[in-house]
N, C-alpha and C positions, 0 to 999 in steps of 0.2 A: 504494499500499500505506499501511496504517496500523497502528500497534501498539494492540493491544486488551487486552492482559493480560501481565503480567509473573509468572512463575511462582516457586514457591520450590525447584523441582528439576524435573528431566525427567519423572518419573512424573506428577506433576501436570499438567506441559505436556502431555503426551501424552492423558491423561484428557479434559482440557478440549478439546485438538485433536479427538480422536476424536468428542466430544459435539457440538461446533460443525459438523463435517462431517457428522454424521447429521441436523442441522437444515438442511443445504443451503449452509452458509457455507464459502467456500475460504480455509483459513488456512495459514499456514507457520510452522514453529517456527525462531526464530534462537536462535543461542548454544548450539547442541547440544553442541559440543565445546569450549567455552571454559573449563570447569572448571579446567583446568590453569594458567589465567592468574591465578586467585585470588591475592592478595599483589602482584602487577605490576600489576595494572587492579583498580579499586575493584570490591568484591563486586556491587553493584547494577549493574555494568556487565557481568558476566558471566552473570546469571541468565536462564534461558531465558525468551524472549519468544514471544508468540504475535501475528502480523501477520495482517489481513485482506487478501487481494488486491485486493478490490474495495471502494472506500471507500463505496458505496452499501449494504454489508452492516455497516458499521461500528455503526451504533446497535442493531441487532438483536443482533450479536455481543456488544456491551458489555452489554446487558441479560442476555443468557444466561450471561455470564461472570459477572456479580452474583449471579445465581441459583446458580451453580455455588459460588461463595464462601459462600453462605449455607445450603448444603444440610445436611440432619441426617443422621448416620448412625444406622440402625435396625437393631436386631438381628432376626434371624429370617431367614425365607425367602420366595420368591415363586415364583409358577408362570408359565413362559413361555407367552405367548399363540399362538405358533406351533407348539412341539413339546410343550407341556405338561410339561416337565422342571422341576424346582426348582432354584433357585440361591440362594445367601445373598443377602441384601438388600444386602451391600456391592458385588456385582458389578453392574456398569452393563451388561454383556452376558450373555446366556444362555451358560452354559458349554458346552451341547450344539451349539447352532445357531447363535450370534452374533448374535440378535435384539436390539436396544438395548430396554432398559428405560426408558421414559419417565417419569423420576421427577423432574424439576425444576420 
């Protein structure tokens, strides 16, 4: 296993985890329950981390994580190619059927 990303919080960690998994990369979130240790342990050590299970997936995971960091938030909506329902562009998955919007 190898650390690929340190998130600013759990929501960011799980958004990226879901995205990486949709791209076929097997990842694990560490430090999910460590927020209570802030103050006793340095903050940088308790932030959620994403680790790839298979080192051969590290380079691709790192590339996708960098794209994730650089993404632009666009106002408006988009239509799902699977169920034809509209979702806000800020959604990464269709609200109706769960189809991933390939936006990166």
